[in-house]
N, C-alpha and C positions, 0 to 999 in steps of 0.2 A: 481750722487745723489746729492754731495754738490754745482755744478754750476745751476743743475735745482732748489733747493732749496733757492741757494742767486736770481736767477732770478724772481722766482713764491712769494717770500716772500711777505706779511704772510702767503701765503697760506701754510699747511704742506704738504710735502713731501715722503712719505712711500714708502716701499720696499712693491712688491705684498704679499710675505711670511708675512708681520706684517699685513694686512689686512685682513689674512685667505686665499688667493688664493694659488694655486700653480706654481711656478714660471717654474717649467720645462714645466708645459702644457701650459701656455699662449698663447705661441706665435700658438702651434695648434690650440687652443681652437677660437683664434683671426682670424685665417685662416678659420677652417670650417664655422663659423658665416659668413664670407664673401660669402664663398661655396655656403652655401646655398640661402642668399641673393639674388647671380647670377643666381641659378636654378629656383628662384619662379620668376624672375626677379624684384625683386624689386631695390631699388636706392642703392649704396652704397656712394655717395660725391654729395650734397646739396649745393645750393648757398651760401648759409648763411656759410659756414664750409670751404668751399675750393674756392669759386668762381668762380665756373661754373655756364653755363648758364642756367641750368635748372638740377633739381634730375636725374642722371646718374647712370645705371646699371654699373655694373662688364665687359662688353661686354656679348661676344657670346663663348657658351660650342662648340665646335669641338670633336664631337663623330666620333670614326674611324667605 
């Protein structure tokens, strides 16, 4: 947190709990969000954020 605050100054750096989010559930919620976007065929990454050539989905879902 200290290193983030140093690198991002003057932007504030807060913990998930400090802004009212459940730190224990945050990772699970993020993966659920990505899973839903993948199931709907929606992009997860964009040229302006990651440099990919076009908006890309999370791949394919292999079902048994």
